[in-house]
N, C-alpha and C positions, 0 to 999 in steps of 0.2 A: 470585395469586401472590404470594406469600409467599418462594419460594423458588426462583431462576430461576438458571438456565446457559445461557449463550450459548457454542454450539459454532462456530466459525470458527479453527482451528486454524493456517493460513496464508494463503496469502503475505505479503509488507507489504503491497501492494496493497489487497489486497482484505479486510485487518484496517484499514486508514485507509477503505476506502468505508464497510464496516460499524459504525464507531467512532460514529457520532450514534443509535445503536438502542439504545446502553446509558444513555444522554442520554435516552433518550425513554422508557424503560423507569424508569425513574428518577423521571421527571417525572407517569407514574401509577400510580407505585409507590413513593412516597417510604419508606415503611419495608421497602420486601423486602429481602433480602440477594442482590447481584447479583453472579456469579461468570462469571469464563470460561477455555473449556476452551483453550488452545495454547501450540504446540510451545515447547520452550527456545530463548531468544535473542530471539526478536519478543515477548515478555512486554513487552518493554523500550516496547513502543510502548502499551501499557494499565498502565503500571506506578502512573501517578501521575495517574490516570484519575479524578476523583472522584465517577463515577456508577459505579465497580467496587467491590466490598467483598473480592473475591476472586481471584488467577489462581489455576489448575489446569493445573501445567505436565504434559506430556504428552511421554514420552519414547520419542519415534518413534523417534530413529535407535539408542536403543539395544536397542530390540525388534528394527529390523530387523537390526541387528549379529549378537544372538544367531542369528535364523533365517540371516541368511548363513554363520552358523559352525557351526551342526546341534544350536546346544544348546536342542533343542525343550522341555526339559521345565521348562529354567531359566524360557525365555519362558513357558511356560504360567502357574507360576509371579508371573512378574513380570504379569502379563494380568491374574489372578486377585487379586491382591493388589492392582493397579490399581481394578480392578469393585470392591472391598468399600471403598475411598477412595471412592469416586463414590455409592455405595449409603449411607455412612455421611453422606453430607451433606446428604441426606433434601432434594434437590431436586424439585418438584412439578410444574415445567415449564421443558423443555427444547427454546431454539431452537437447531435443526441447520442454521446457513447455509450449509452446505456441499452439502447433499444429495447427498454421496456414500456409498458404504457403508461404509470406514472413519469417516466423521464420523457416519452412523447408528448403527453398532456400538458408538460410543464414548457418544451421546446414551441407545442403548438400555441398557448397561451400569447408570446413573445410575438404572435404576427406576422414574423420574418417572413417576407416571399421564398425565400430559400430555407428549407430545412431537411437538412440530409443526416440517416438514420444509421446507426451500424449496426448490422444484424437486427435490425427493427421486429419485433415481434407483438404476440398478444394484443394485436390491434393495433399498436403504435404505426405500425408502417403505414395505416390509413390515412395517417395524421402529417406524413412524412412528404416530401414534394423528390424525393431521391430516396434509396437505399441501398445502402452496398454492403453486399453480403461479407458477412466476416470471413479472413484469407491471412494469406502470407506464412510465412511458415511457423509451425505453431510451435518447434523446438526455441525459437528466439523470444529472448525478452522481447515485451510489447510489442509483440508481431502483431496482433490485431490495427494495435494504433499506427504501426508503422505502415502498413495494407492502408489504411485510409489515408495518412499521409500521402503514401505513392498515388495512390487515387488521385487527390484535389490538387497533384503538382509541386509539393511542397518538397521544400530541401529535406534531405533525408540521411548526410553525408555523418553523422555524428548523433544520432538518435535511440539514446541511451536516456533511460530515467535520471530524471535531475531533483534536488531538493536545495532550496535556499533557505538560510537560519539569520537574524540579525545579529549585531554584534551585541546586544543587550543581553538577547538572551543566551547568548553565547559566555558571554562572559561570567553572569549570575550562573548558567548551570556548572561552569567550572568552576565555581566557590563552593557549590554543591558538589562536587564529585570531591573535592581537598576535604572537604568536612570527613569524607568517608575514608581517605588517603589515598583516593585513586589521582594519579596522574596523566592526562593524556597521551595516548597511543600502549599504555600500560593495565590495559583491563580489557575484557573481551566481554562481549553482551551477549547474553542468551537469551533469545526470542524463542520461550517454551511454550506460549500460549494461542491459543488461536481461536475459532468459531466449534470447531467439530471435534470429537475425540480420535475421530480415525486418523483425523491431520496432526495428534500428538506426538511427542517421540514420548519416553516411558519415567516417568520422575526416578527411578534408581536408576537409569542409562544416566541422563543429567546428573546426579550425584554420583556418579564413577567417574565424569568425565571430567567434574571439578578439578579434584587434585591432581588428576592426570593431566589435564590441562598447564596447571598450576607447574608440577614439574616440569615439566617438556618445554615451555614458551615464557613461562614468568608472568603472565600475564594473570590478572587476577579476575574471578569470574563473577559478573556482575547481571545480575536478574531482574530483566525488566516487564513490564505488561501494566494495565488496567486498570480499575478499582474491581470491575468483576473478575480478577485475577486473586486477588488477594489469601483469600483461601489457600488457594491449589498453590500459589507459591510459598507459601508455611509449609504445606506438606512438601513439596521438593526439596525444600530447603532445609528441610529439619534434619539436625544431626550433623550438618557439613559443613562446617567452620569457614570453609575457603569462598561462600559464595556471597557474597553482597546482595543483600535483597532488598532492592528498590522499586518494588512492584505495588503499584497504588500513588506512589509519591510524587511522581513525576508529573507535568503537564505534556499535552500533547509537543506543542514547541520545544519544551525541554528536551523530550525524550529523542527528538531529530539532534539535536545538539551533542548528545551524549554518544550516539552511534555514529555523528560523524568522525569524533574525536578518538573513537574507540582505535584500539589495536588490532581485534576483530570480532566479527559478527559471527554467531552458529545459533540457525535458528530453523524451524518447521517453515510453514507454509504459510508464514502469515506478514502482514503489512512491514513489520519491525525488520523482518531477515530481507525484504525486498530493498528498506533502505541503505540499508549495510552495501549493496551494488550501488545504489545511487549516488554513495558518498566516494566508491571505487576505495570502499574498505576491505581488507582479507573478508570475505565471507563460507561457508558453507552452510549450504540448504537442504533440509533433511526433509524428501518427497517420498510420501508413502501411496497414499490413496489418491493422490491429487500430483499431477506433474506438471503445473505452468509452462515450463521449458526445462532444456538441459542445456542451452545455449545462450550463458549470462551476460553475454556481448565483454566479460572482464578476464583478464588472464588468470585473477587471484581469488576470483570467486568461482567455486565449485560445485556441485549438485552432485547429491548422496541418492539415488534412485535404485532400486534395485530390479524392478522392472518385474515382477511376479506376474503370472498367466494372470492371477485376479484384477491386476492392476494396469489403468486407472478405475477404483469402482465409485469414486465422487463420492455423491451422497448414496450409496446404496452398498455397504461392506455387506463380503456371504461368508466373513471370518469368524461370524458370531462373537466378534468382537476378539479375538486372539490380536489381529493388529498385526500380521505377521511382517506385514513390507515394512513397519516400522522397528519392531522388535528386531528383526533381526539385523539392525543397523548396529553393530558394537561401538563402542566408545573408543575402542584401538584405533577402528576405521576413521573415526571423525578426527581422533588426533592427528590422523597419519595424514590426511587430508589434507588439515591445517597448517600442520608441518608445511608440510607442498606449497597451501596457497603464500604459504609467508614468506619462502624462498621466491616464488615468485615478483612477488611486489618488493621484495628490495632492493 
């Protein structure tokens, strides 16, 4: 394979999980041109990866806006122009890591002679030349991508999520942290927000954890999240003076840099939590309705999952909103697990 395209357009956590695949491809094909097709904004996660030669931005939101506004002819022009762009790259192999119809169509549009789909469904399997069923040890982080790498005969000795950040962004971010009185290694990131309420830990639990964490470890709680999390973050931090709230105030590349220099990360099943593991920062992951992994691959990263009979319920909770799987995780349990993780990292 001389010209390879990875298709994994979203989301933050999935891009983090898939990140070691580019490194494995680079080891196997050191002279290949490796590109990644991704949505705008998320490309910051792979911008500085030395294994990736090119980022191709899929303007998904623009296409959706054109469809919503009824501008179908203009949408068709944009789609055809994007198809011409993809074909001009002359990829001979495409890896569709999402396996959905939308990602399958993007892979098919390249005209590559070899199109490999991971667990392809929704009809995308008919657009592939080869489909690799999802497999591997589901308890291990990045397991399905490790499984694909093994199927392709790639080296997998160190198959762990990996992220890179530029020196410029790193320096700027450390300056911003200093303005808040935060030094590298002296704060703990709270990654409290994600897409579904059944994956959240409760606001009062975070507020109880914050002073406990400060007393036991000396780490200042730093709350991070996106613009859509601003109101929830204000509610979470209300009345707890130990929490530094930077939600909605950092770009994605700055968030990556903050996590890289954290003393610890505590979070729910969300991309920011997985970033802590990528940087080998002591990390406590709180899982309830989902359990993507229990084997983090890092001695200093630990998973709390109560494994209730109703779990994992994923998108179909049966508890009537009680979310017992998260409510029964106590702040003291989290603090104790972090204490153990910090000792293992020392």
